[in-house]
C-alpha positions, 0 to 999 in steps of 0.5 A: 353804169349809172352809179358811176354817172351817179358818183361822177356827178356827185364828184362834179359839184366840188368847186375848182378852188377845192381842186386846187386847194388839193393839189397844192396841200399835196405839194406841201406834203412832199416838200415837207416830208421829203424837202425839209424833213431829212435836214431836221430830222435824222432819225427818219425812215429810209428814202423809199419808204418816205417817199411812200409815206409822203404819197400816201399823207399827201394823198389823204390831206387832198381827200379831206379837202375835197371832202371840205369842198364837198360838203360846202358845195352840197350844203348848198344844193341842199338848202343848208347853211354852207359856211356853217357845215363848212366850218363844222367839217374843218373844225370838228376833230376826228371826222366826226363833222363829215359824220354828222353832216352826212347824218343830218344833211337835208334831202335834195330840194327839187324845183316845182314843176310850175314856177321852178321854186325850190320845194322841199322834198317833204313839200306837198305843195309849193309855197309859192304858187300851190302847186300839188307837188305830191299829188293825194288821193281824194279818198284817204289823203296819203300821197300818190304818184301821178300816174296811178290808177288806183289809189295803193293805200284804200284801193279806190280809183283815183280821179283821171283829171285831179286838179294839180294846182289846188292849194289848200284854201287859207282860213279867213281872218277877220279884220282887227278892231271889229 
């Protein structure tokens, strides 16, 4: 059930414009293959096969349009250049653009619990407020979860109330001209 709800959430990010374009392209495929093609081409398969071909072709075109819409919306929520990735997916042939996107996409950005600034999944501290997004063991420096009592890497007890808003101290820079 959790996978189905996750799938529904992922489908839910596809913009409404992409759904409209998918339906329009499906209808265009039906009109072209069932309405126009029999008038211009004499050597076509029987009509029942043409109906199946047009429905299948329209569904494939609609799915491609929806996937383009998904890449556009997903790249925005991951903090990537959505225009670049959308154009790459559209113009790189043989679905290589989709494959490149899914191989190279960044992890989802998460909001900082302290100031709600989007923070990369690999960040340890929020760049705006200095909040320790991923707390670290004071003994070995590895990332740990907030509810740990003992560090799983060094085995030493984790301090129960470690300051969570401490940021690294920036080095002092002497003024210019001295």
